[in-house]
N, CA, C and O atoms as a Tinker XYZ file with bonds, in Angstrom:
   160  protein
     1  N    120.587000  148.038000  -11.707000    73     2
     2  CA   120.381000  147.241000  -10.698000    64     1     3
     3  C    121.454000  147.368000   -9.691000    63     2     4     5
     4  O    121.078000  147.346000   -8.519000    81     3
     5  N    122.666000  147.493000   -9.913000    73     3     6
     6  CA   123.682000  147.714000   -8.961000    64     5     7
     7  C    123.527000  149.086000   -8.202000    63     6     8     9
     8  O    123.894000  149.310000   -7.048000    81     7
     9  N    122.953000  149.905000   -9.012000    73     7    10
    10  CA   122.729000  151.373000   -8.369000    64     9    11
    11  C    121.646000  151.119000   -7.144000    63    10    12    13
    12  O    121.820000  151.607000   -6.027000    81    11
    13  N    120.538000  150.318000   -7.476000    73    11    14
    14  CA   119.638000  149.935000   -6.559000    64    13    15
    15  C    120.268000  149.463000   -5.151000    63    14    16    17
    16  O    120.066000  150.020000   -4.072000    81    15
    17  N    120.999000  148.426000   -5.355000    73    15    18
    18  CA   121.679000  148.008000   -4.138000    64    17    19
    19  C    122.643000  148.793000   -3.247000    63    18    20    21
    20  O    122.750000  148.690000   -2.025000    81    19
    21  N    123.347000  149.622000   -4.093000    73    19    22
    22  CA   124.225000  150.621000   -3.464000    64    21    23
    23  C    123.164000  151.526000   -2.614000    63    22    24    25
    24  O    123.457000  151.638000   -1.424000    81    23
    25  N    122.075000  152.132000   -3.008000    73    23    26
    26  CA   121.271000  152.733000   -2.183000    64    25    27
    27  C    120.732000  151.991000   -1.105000    63    26    28    29
    28  O    120.733000  152.553000   -0.009000    81    27
    29  N    120.272000  150.850000   -1.186000    73    27    30
    30  CA   119.730000  149.898000   -0.168000    64    29    31
    31  C    120.838000  149.807000    0.874000    63    30    32    33
    32  O    120.604000  150.088000    2.050000    81    31
    33  N    121.957000  149.446000    0.487000    73    31    34
    34  CA   123.237000  149.177000    1.526000    64    33    35
    35  C    123.374000  150.549000    2.160000    63    34    36    37
    36  O    123.251000  150.498000    3.384000    81    35
    37  N    123.599000  151.783000    1.660000    73    35    38
    38  CA   123.561000  153.112000    2.123000    64    37    39
    39  C    122.333000  153.456000    3.159000    63    38    40    41
    40  O    122.574000  154.165000    4.137000    81    39
    41  N    121.200000  153.016000    2.962000    73    39    42
    42  CA   120.091000  153.292000    3.721000    64    41    43
    43  C    120.342000  152.495000    5.110000    63    42    44    45
    44  O    120.450000  153.054000    6.202000    81    43
    45  N    120.412000  151.200000    4.905000    73    43    46
    46  CA   120.862000  150.161000    5.948000    64    45    47
    47  C    121.797000  150.598000    6.883000    63    46    48    49
    48  O    121.563000  150.533000    8.089000    81    47
    49  N    123.020000  151.114000    6.350000    73    47    50
    50  CA   124.049000  151.802000    7.191000    64    49    51
    51  C    123.481000  153.003000    7.865000    63    50    52    53
    52  O    123.724000  153.139000    9.063000    81    51
    53  N    122.847000  153.778000    7.328000    73    51    54
    54  CA   122.323000  155.208000    8.007000    64    53    55
    55  C    121.378000  154.691000    9.101000    63    54    56    57
    56  O    121.538000  154.997000   10.283000    81    55
    57  N    120.455000  153.951000    8.695000    73    55    58
    58  CA   119.363000  153.642000    9.750000    64    57    59
    59  C    120.211000  152.963000   10.967000    63    58    60    61
    60  O    120.204000  153.420000   12.110000    81    59
    61  N    120.943000  151.806000   10.563000    73    59    62
    62  CA   121.570000  151.033000   11.723000    64    61    63
    63  C    122.702000  152.093000   12.619000    63    62    64    65
    64  O    123.112000  151.811000   13.745000    81    63
    65  N    123.013000  153.101000   12.004000    73    63    66
    66  CA   123.876000  154.011000   12.670000    64    65    67
    67  C    123.202000  154.942000   13.671000    63    66    68    69
    68  O    123.582000  155.267000   14.796000    81    67
    69  N    121.924000  155.355000   12.880000    73    67    70
    70  CA   121.138000  156.046000   13.824000    64    69    71
    71  C    120.299000  155.403000   14.863000    63    70    72    73
    72  O    119.907000  156.038000   15.842000    81    71
    73  N    119.967000  153.934000   14.633000    73    71    74
    74  CA   119.367000  153.194000   15.851000    64    73    75
    75  C    120.733000  153.082000   16.953000    63    74    76    77
    76  O    120.565000  153.304000   18.152000    81    75
    77  N    121.872000  152.772000   16.479000    73    75    78
    78  CA   122.816000  152.625000   17.408000    64    77    79
    79  C    123.118000  153.854000   18.358000    63    78    80    81
    80  O    123.311000  153.740000   19.569000    81    79
    81  N    123.134000  155.086000   17.628000    73    79    82
    82  CA   123.260000  156.265000   18.684000    64    81    83
    83  C    122.281000  156.116000   19.364000    63    82    84    85
    84  O    122.551000  155.862000   20.538000    81    83
    85  N    120.991000  156.178000   19.066000    73    83    86
    86  CA   119.753000  156.183000   19.923000    64    85    87
    87  C    119.861000  155.252000   21.006000    63    86    88    89
    88  O    119.797000  155.608000   22.183000    81    87
    89  N    120.051000  153.858000   20.570000    73    87    90
    90  CA   120.408000  152.923000   21.706000    64    89    91
    91  C    121.252000  153.348000   22.751000    63    90    92    93
    92  O    120.883000  153.269000   23.923000    81    91
    93  N    122.562000  153.875000   22.365000    73    91    94
    94  CA   123.563000  154.427000   23.321000    64    93    95
    95  C    123.184000  155.464000   24.020000    63    94    96    97
    96  O    123.595000  155.522000   25.179000    81    95
    97  N    122.400000  156.432000   23.564000    73    95    98
    98  CA   121.841000  157.477000   24.457000    64    97    99
    99  C    120.917000  156.975000   25.350000    63    98   100   101
   100  O    120.899000  157.411000   26.502000    81    99
   101  N    120.077000  156.045000   24.954000    73    99   102
   102  CA   118.788000  155.517000   26.006000    64   101   103
   103  C    119.803000  154.742000   27.065000    63   102   104   105
   104  O    119.615000  154.975000   28.258000    81   103
   105  N    120.605000  154.058000   26.785000    73   103   106
   106  CA   121.148000  153.114000   27.521000    64   105   107
   107  C    122.310000  153.895000   28.358000    63   106   108   109
   108  O    122.819000  153.276000   29.293000    81   107
   109  N    122.757000  155.211000   28.079000    73   107   110
   110  CA   123.719000  155.669000   29.024000    64   109   111
   111  C    122.818000  156.785000   29.704000    63   110   112   113
   112  O    123.360000  157.340000   30.660000    81   111
   113  N    121.544000  157.208000   29.381000    73   111   114
   114  CA   120.901000  158.331000   29.938000    64   113   115
   115  C    120.221000  157.601000   31.236000    63   114   116   117
   116  O    119.742000  156.472000   31.132000    81   115
   117  N    120.216000  158.334000   32.473000    73   115   118
   118  CA   119.790000  157.806000   33.554000    64   117   119
   119  C    118.255000  157.728000   33.895000    63   118   120   121
   120  O    117.821000  157.529000   35.030000    81   119
   121  N    117.559000  157.894000   32.870000    73   119   122
   122  CA   116.156000  157.982000   33.023000    64   121   123
   123  C    115.269000  156.537000   33.006000    63   122   124   125
   124  O    115.720000  155.666000   32.262000    81   123
   125  N    114.347000  156.297000   33.579000    73   123   126
   126  CA   113.497000  155.162000   33.627000    64   125   127
   127  C    114.406000  154.009000   34.419000    63   126   128   129
   128  O    114.578000  152.953000   33.810000    81   127
   129  N    114.888000  154.128000   35.501000    73   127   130
   130  CA   115.649000  153.277000   36.066000    64   129   131
   131  C    114.660000  151.841000   36.549000    63   130   132   133
   132  O    115.197000  150.739000   36.665000    81   131
   133  N    113.589000  151.991000   36.728000    73   131   134
   134  CA   112.873000  150.842000   36.969000    64   133   135
   135  C    112.628000  149.746000   35.672000    63   134   136   137
   136  O    112.361000  148.550000   35.792000    81   135
   137  N    112.771000  150.377000   34.620000    73   135   138
   138  CA   112.414000  149.723000   33.486000    64   137   139
   139  C    113.845000  148.550000   33.175000    63   138   140   141
   140  O    113.779000  147.561000   32.446000    81   139
   141  N    114.994000  148.981000   33.905000    73   139   142
   142  CA   116.236000  148.369000   33.860000    64   141   143
   143  C    115.956000  146.965000   34.489000    63   142   144   145
   144  O    116.463000  145.960000   33.990000    81   143
   145  N    115.135000  146.902000   35.603000    73   143   146
   146  CA   115.272000  145.835000   36.450000    64   145   147
   147  C    114.320000  144.588000   35.406000    63   146   148   149
   148  O    114.627000  143.401000   35.298000    81   147
   149  N    113.302000  145.181000   34.827000    73   147   150
   150  CA   112.408000  144.028000   33.917000    64   149   151
   151  C    113.262000  143.634000   32.748000    63   150   152   153
   152  O    113.412000  142.428000   32.551000    81   151
   153  N    113.960000  144.677000   31.783000    73   151   154
   154  CA   114.466000  144.220000   30.686000    64   153   155
   155  C    115.984000  144.043000   30.958000    63   154   156   157
   156  O    116.562000  144.476000   31.955000    81   155
   157  N    116.582000  143.314000   29.887000    73   155   158
   158  CA   118.002000  142.884000   29.989000    64   157   159
   159  C    118.757000  143.750000   29.804000    63   158   160
   160  O    119.968000  143.535000   29.858000    81   159
């Protein structure tokens, strides 16, 4: 059971890391400036 939770936590960390990198890349990239006005 503990091995299962270790895997779950590892997956969450990896996914969160990938999403964070992707979010930063999208935010820092100068593409689609008109979408910035509509979204926060």
